[in-house]
DODREN-352528 format. One record per residue: residue in three letters; y, x, z of N, C-alpha, C, O in turn; residue number from 0. Coordinates in Angstrom, 3 decimals. Atoms other than C-alpha are relative to their C-alpha. Last residue first. Example, Ala and Ser with C-alpha at 12.3 -4.5 7.8 and 13.67 -1.06 7.14 Angstrom:
BEGIN
   zanu         nY         nX         nZ        caY        caX        caZ         cY         cX         cZ         oY         oX         oZ   gugu
    SER     -1.190     -0.820     -0.060     -1.060     13.670      7.140      1.090     -0.770      0.730      2.198     -0.261      0.899      1
    ALA     -1.190      0.890      0.000     -4.500     12.300      7.800      1.200      0.900      0.000      1.181      1.936      0.665      0
% end
This chain:
BEGIN
   zanu         nY         nX         nZ        caY        caX        caZ         cY         cX         cZ         oY         oX         oZ   gugu
    UNK      0.045     -0.319      1.434     27.987    -89.397    -65.869      1.288     -0.304     -0.668      1.423     -0.095     -1.874    111
    UNK     -0.998      0.791      0.747     28.011    -89.160    -62.084     -0.068      0.435     -1.457     -0.195      1.620     -1.766    110
    UNK     -0.983     -0.780      0.754     24.818    -87.825    -60.527      0.939     -0.924     -0.746      0.526     -1.966     -1.255    109
    UNK      0.215      0.027      1.453     23.119    -90.071    -57.980      1.097      0.785     -0.704      2.254      0.778     -0.282    108
    UNK     -0.811      1.007      0.674     23.476    -89.009    -54.384     -0.255      0.103     -1.487     -0.543      1.176     -2.018    107
    UNK     -0.907     -0.505      1.025     20.680    -87.166    -52.732      0.766     -1.138     -0.630      0.259     -2.248     -0.792    106
    UNK      0.564     -0.049      1.348     19.209    -88.725    -49.613      1.043      0.495     -0.996      2.247      0.370     -0.769    105
    UNK     -0.347      1.183      0.790     20.725    -87.766    -46.260     -0.615      0.119     -1.387     -0.783      1.227     -1.896    104
    UNK     -0.567     -0.357      1.306     18.956    -85.230    -44.120      0.245     -1.277     -0.800     -0.617     -2.150     -0.901    103
    UNK     -1.421      0.313      0.017     18.443    -86.532    -40.575      0.664      0.328     -1.342      1.836      0.009     -1.542    102
    UNK     -0.175      1.451      0.051     14.661    -86.711    -40.907      1.469     -0.381     -0.118      1.794     -1.454     -0.626    101
    UNK      0.362      0.463      1.333     14.524    -82.999    -41.793      0.196     -1.505     -0.125      0.564     -1.984     -1.198    100
    UNK     -1.102     -0.314      0.912     16.450    -82.123    -38.641     -0.307     -0.516     -1.400      0.587     -1.002     -2.092     99
    UNK     -1.109      0.891     -0.338     13.904    -83.944    -36.465      1.172      0.249     -0.943      1.826     -0.700     -1.377     98
    UNK      0.345      1.338      0.488     11.028    -82.175    -38.225      1.139     -0.975      0.273      1.442     -1.817     -0.573     97
    UNK     -0.093      0.018      1.464     12.696    -78.800    -37.682     -0.281     -1.380     -0.569      0.431     -1.847     -1.458     96
    UNK     -1.421      0.010      0.335     13.218    -79.491    -33.971      0.188     -0.073     -1.503      1.037     -0.818     -1.992     95
    UNK     -0.514      1.295     -0.441      9.578    -80.425    -33.501      1.469     -0.120     -0.370      1.911     -1.160     -0.859     94
    UNK      0.402      1.001      0.989      8.502    -77.427    -35.585      0.534     -1.372      0.371      0.923     -2.135     -0.513     93
    UNK     -0.899     -0.083      1.151     10.534    -75.096    -33.347     -0.336     -1.031     -1.060      0.565     -1.561     -1.711     92
    UNK     -1.261      0.587     -0.447      8.633    -76.216    -30.239      1.002     -0.011     -1.137      1.773     -0.962     -1.275     91
    UNK      0.198      1.438     -0.145      5.374    -75.566    -32.087      1.264     -0.685      0.488      1.576     -1.786      0.035     90
    UNK      0.135      0.607      1.327      6.554    -72.156    -33.307     -0.160     -1.505      0.119      0.452     -2.251     -0.645     89
    UNK     -1.311      0.033      0.649      7.813    -71.140    -29.877     -0.069     -0.678     -1.361      0.829     -1.436     -1.727     88
    UNK     -0.846      0.991     -0.680      4.539    -72.109    -28.184      1.354     -0.124     -0.687      1.844     -1.235     -0.892     87
    UNK      0.508      1.328      0.366      2.510    -70.213    -30.807      0.845     -1.086      0.653      1.190     -2.075      0.007     86
    UNK     -0.370      0.272      1.389      4.677    -67.106    -30.374     -0.438     -1.397     -0.422      0.325     -2.121     -1.062     85
    UNK     -1.437      0.276     -0.007      4.300    -67.197    -26.578      0.475     -0.369     -1.409      1.254     -1.306     -1.579     84
    UNK     -0.183      1.315     -0.630      0.516    -67.466    -26.936      1.471     -0.401      0.022      1.807     -1.552     -0.255     83
    UNK      0.478      1.005      0.957      0.481    -64.559    -29.412      0.189     -1.404      0.572      0.634     -2.307     -0.136     82
    UNK     -1.011      0.111      1.049      2.621    -62.407    -27.128     -0.381     -1.072     -1.019      0.474     -1.809     -1.509     81
    UNK     -1.154      0.686     -0.599      0.281    -63.138    -24.179      1.120     -0.174     -1.029      1.791     -1.206     -1.043     80
    UNK      0.283      1.430     -0.090     -2.748    -62.269    -26.330      1.183     -0.762      0.588      1.464     -1.881      0.159     79
    UNK      0.368      0.388     -1.364     -1.301    -58.872    -27.197     -0.164     -1.510      0.043      0.604     -2.245     -0.579     78
    UNK     -0.945      0.939     -0.596     -1.367    -58.165    -30.931     -0.481     -0.304      1.405     -1.673     -0.523      1.618     77
    UNK      0.489      0.861     -1.071     -3.072    -55.227    -32.645      1.141     -0.865      0.532      2.316     -0.519      0.415     76
    UNK     -1.006      0.854     -0.626     -2.535    -53.368    -35.920     -0.666     -0.920      1.023     -1.698     -1.535      0.753     75
    UNK      0.382      1.414      0.041     -4.882    -50.515    -36.831      1.012     -0.811      0.793      1.486     -0.373      1.842     74
    UNK     -0.217      0.569      1.324     -3.755    -47.001    -37.730     -0.367     -1.462     -0.136     -0.303     -2.010     -1.236     73
    UNK      0.912     -0.630      0.958     -5.274    -45.430    -34.615      0.099     -0.638     -1.382     -0.912     -0.795     -2.067     72
    UNK      0.829     -0.977     -0.685     -3.370    -47.882    -32.444     -1.004      0.524     -1.013     -1.771     -0.241     -1.597     71
    UNK      1.067     -0.667      0.729     -0.514    -49.852    -33.926     -0.706      0.987      0.912     -0.081      1.711      1.687     70
    UNK     -0.018     -1.447     -0.119      1.665    -52.376    -32.134     -1.209      0.575     -0.736     -2.191     -0.121     -0.994     69
    UNK      1.275     -0.658      0.274      2.620    -56.004    -32.547      0.141      1.487      0.305      1.243      1.982      0.544     68
    UNK      0.100     -1.415     -0.398      5.361    -58.476    -31.633     -1.399      0.559     -0.275     -2.394     -0.156     -0.152     67
    UNK      1.287     -0.256     -0.636      5.468    -61.719    -33.656     -0.103      1.486      0.340     -0.269      2.315     -0.555     66
    UNK      0.409      1.198     -0.740      8.888    -63.096    -34.596     -1.267      0.244      0.814     -1.456     -0.348      1.877     65
    UNK     -0.106     -0.242     -1.428     10.154    -59.633    -35.534     -0.395     -1.204      0.836     -0.279     -1.168      2.061     64
    UNK     -1.181      0.702     -0.509     10.845    -60.653    -39.134      0.199      0.221      1.494      1.256     -0.114      2.030     63
    UNK     -1.219     -0.599      0.559      8.451    -58.019    -40.433      1.262     -0.639      0.565      2.262      0.043      0.790     62
    UNK     -0.202     -1.339     -0.575      5.612    -59.107    -38.134      1.332      0.585     -0.448      2.087      1.116      0.367     61
    UNK     -0.286      0.177     -1.422      5.937    -62.798    -39.012      0.247      1.341      0.682      1.125      1.455      1.537     60
    UNK     -1.371      0.511     -0.091      6.144    -61.878    -42.708      0.411     -0.216      1.457      1.541      0.094      1.833     59
    UNK     -0.885     -1.144      0.232      2.989    -59.764    -42.431      1.465     -0.422      0.126      2.286      0.320      0.665     58
    UNK      0.081     -0.817     -1.218      1.161    -62.732    -40.908      0.918      1.217     -0.120      1.590      1.591      0.841     57
    UNK     -0.748      0.728     -1.026      2.390    -64.896    -43.787     -0.006      0.778      1.310      1.016      0.858      1.991     56
    UNK     -1.430     -0.133      0.288      1.203    -62.286    -46.295      0.859     -0.706      1.052      1.893     -0.179      1.464     55
    UNK     -0.419     -1.358     -0.371     -2.263    -62.030    -44.779      1.513      0.146     -0.151      2.180      0.734      0.700     54
    UNK      0.363     -1.065      0.926     -2.644    -65.807    -45.033      0.460      1.355      0.534      1.230      1.438      1.491     53
    UNK     -1.067     -0.371      0.919     -2.591    -68.333    -42.204     -0.481      1.127     -0.899     -1.556      1.686     -0.681     52
    UNK      0.342      0.573      1.309     -5.194    -70.185    -40.145      1.144      0.209     -0.996      1.647     -0.735     -1.605     51
    UNK     -1.163      0.732      0.500     -3.495    -69.265    -36.850     -0.250     -0.704     -1.333      0.540     -1.547     -1.758     50
    UNK     -0.604      0.811     -1.052     -6.672    -68.242    -35.023      1.116     -0.887     -0.544      1.163     -2.084     -0.261     49
    UNK      0.893      1.114     -0.326     -8.608    -67.052    -38.073      0.620     -0.936      1.031      0.452     -2.152      0.947     48
    UNK      0.136      0.851      1.193     -5.764    -64.947    -39.432     -0.874     -1.209      0.291     -0.578     -2.320     -0.149     47
    UNK     -1.231      0.779      0.173     -4.972    -63.641    -35.944     -0.098     -0.950     -1.192      0.323     -2.104     -1.112     46
    UNK     -0.041      1.022     -1.059     -8.556    -62.534    -35.263      1.202     -0.920     -0.181      1.091     -2.136     -0.029     45
    UNK      1.003      1.004      0.352     -8.644    -60.759    -38.632     -0.043     -1.116      1.034     -0.157     -2.290      0.681     44
    UNK     -0.472      0.854      1.102     -5.366    -58.981    -37.908     -0.993     -1.111     -0.316     -0.598     -2.262     -0.506     43
    UNK     -0.338     -0.746      1.206     -6.525    -57.675    -34.517      0.413     -0.983     -1.102      0.478     -2.191     -0.875     42
    UNK      0.512      0.635      1.204     -6.346    -59.407    -31.148      0.377      0.868     -1.192      1.473      1.427     -1.229     41
    UNK     -0.681     -0.330      1.250     -5.951    -57.640    -27.820     -0.679     -0.727     -1.147     -1.896     -0.915     -1.145     40
    UNK      0.788      0.045      1.229     -6.875    -58.940    -24.377      0.867      0.316     -1.213      2.051     -0.017     -1.261     39
    UNK     -0.360      1.139      0.848     -4.782    -57.822    -21.398     -0.789      0.071     -1.310     -0.923      1.140     -1.905     38
    UNK      0.636      1.221     -0.476     -6.140    -55.625    -18.609      0.303     -1.231     -0.837     -0.097     -2.338     -0.475     37
    UNK     -0.555      0.347     -1.310     -3.665    -52.829    -19.343     -0.557     -1.333      0.515      0.164     -2.119      1.131     36
    UNK     -1.042     -0.966     -0.291     -4.828    -52.837    -22.954      0.680     -0.453      1.281      1.266     -1.535      1.327     35
    UNK     -0.870      0.288     -1.134     -8.089    -54.518    -23.801      1.029      1.115      0.141      0.750      2.286     -0.117     34
    UNK     -0.996      0.997      0.395    -10.057    -54.678    -27.046      0.874     -0.443      1.158      1.340     -1.582      1.187     33
    UNK     -0.695     -0.418      1.221    -11.997    -51.437    -26.568      1.131     -0.954     -0.356      2.163     -0.528     -0.874     32
    UNK     -0.814     -1.160     -0.337    -12.949    -52.182    -22.956      0.842      0.421     -1.206      1.996      0.822     -1.058     31
    UNK     -1.102      0.474     -0.835    -14.141    -55.654    -23.938      0.944      1.147      0.341      2.164      0.979      0.330     30
    UNK     -0.908      0.747      0.881    -16.248    -54.221    -26.756      1.215     -0.465      0.779      2.339     -0.376      0.286     29
    UNK     -0.651     -0.952      0.901    -17.784    -51.643    -24.424      1.001     -0.686     -0.917      2.101     -0.175     -1.133     28
    UNK     -0.959     -0.791     -0.778    -18.479    -54.234    -21.720      0.749      0.992     -0.890      1.959      1.164     -0.742     27
    UNK     -1.128      0.873     -0.335    -20.057    -56.605    -24.250      1.065      0.755      0.782      2.260      0.604      0.525     26
    UNK     -0.809      0.136      1.225    -22.234    -53.774    -25.585      1.218     -0.875      0.258      2.310     -0.565     -0.217     25
    UNK     -0.693     -1.274      0.227    -23.440    -52.949    -22.078      0.901     -0.082     -1.232      2.033      0.403     -1.216     24
    UNK     -1.061     -0.114     -1.003    -24.260    -56.610    -21.375      0.807      1.279     -0.195      2.034      1.260     -0.091     23
    UNK     -1.035      0.976      0.353    -26.208    -56.902    -24.635      1.184      0.083      0.967      2.340      0.061      0.546     22
    UNK     -0.740     -0.569      1.139    -28.144    -53.716    -23.888      1.137     -0.916     -0.416      2.223     -0.445     -0.754     21
    UNK     -0.777     -1.134     -0.502    -29.131    -55.079    -20.481      0.843      0.629     -1.109      2.012      0.956     -0.903     20
    UNK     -1.108      0.555     -0.785    -30.179    -58.404    -22.028      0.894      1.109      0.553      2.120      0.991      0.538     19
    UNK     -0.980      0.534      0.956    -32.258    -56.581    -24.650      1.213     -0.563      0.731      2.350     -0.363      0.302     18
    UNK     -0.669     -1.158      0.612    -33.965    -54.591    -21.895      1.057     -0.456     -1.012      2.153      0.103     -1.067     17
    UNK     -0.902     -0.564     -1.006    -34.738    -57.786    -19.962      0.778      1.183     -0.566      1.976      1.316     -0.317     16
    UNK     -1.168      0.886     -0.037    -36.171    -59.332    -23.143      1.011      0.498      1.025      2.217      0.445      0.781     15
    UNK     -0.751     -0.224      1.243    -38.540    -56.370    -23.563      1.279     -0.838     -0.026      2.333     -0.340     -0.423     14
    UNK     -0.665     -1.304     -0.127    -39.654    -56.544    -19.945      0.867      0.290     -1.215      1.973      0.815     -1.089     13
    UNK     -1.047      0.153     -1.018    -40.339    -60.281    -20.328      0.765      1.307      0.188      1.993      1.310      0.272     12
    UNK     -1.121      0.695      0.641    -42.252    -59.634    -23.580      1.155     -0.195      0.979      2.315     -0.071      0.585     11
    UNK     -0.599     -0.921      0.965    -44.516    -57.075    -21.881      1.234     -0.631     -0.648      2.268      0.027     -0.768     10
    UNK     -0.687     -1.013     -0.806    -45.156    -59.414    -18.948      0.715      0.997     -0.914      1.859      1.372     -0.658      9
    UNK     -1.216      0.610     -0.563    -45.952    -62.230    -21.361      0.797      1.003      0.828      2.025      1.039      0.752      8
    UNK     -0.943      0.207      1.101    -48.377    -60.035    -23.312      1.310     -0.594      0.516      2.392     -0.155      0.126      7
    UNK     -0.549     -1.306      0.359    -50.084    -58.834    -20.159      1.056     -0.141     -1.099      2.098      0.513     -1.069      6
    UNK     -0.878     -0.425     -1.089    -50.504    -62.416    -18.963      0.653      1.350     -0.312      1.847      1.537     -0.077      5
    UNK     -1.241      0.779      0.014    -51.931    -63.612    -22.291      1.000      0.476      1.063      2.194      0.565      0.779      4
    UNK      0.086      1.387     -0.447    -54.607    -60.953    -22.586      1.402     -0.614      0.073      2.410      0.075     -0.085      3
    UNK     -0.946      0.207     -1.095    -54.274    -57.905    -24.730     -0.114     -1.452      0.418     -0.080     -2.357     -0.416      2
    UNK     -0.489      1.350     -0.167    -57.176    -56.812    -26.908      0.912     -0.081      1.214      0.675      0.566      2.235      1
    UNK     -0.418      0.248     -1.352    -57.760    -53.282    -28.031      0.609     -1.393      0.088      1.542     -1.719     -0.646      0
% end
């Protein structure tokens, strides 16, 4: 059975439309899963890639209370607004830290 060019293109167009529909449905499902009260959620892997830090550093931020988080079904999530606030605070804090470091006096030589 031979298929002419027009039939093949029509078949491929229908197939691509179905893929697009499936893609949209998957995006909606993923978005629904990673949202809480209309706010985006980030998991540990997202945070590690965003902040470019280690697992231990992220754990330290959680333990110290600097970075709010919550658990759902045994998995840790962070609200995007909390992450943005945390990033702003860290960058503002770094400016102050750098200024304090410049004010440190050099060590004095030991007396013999």
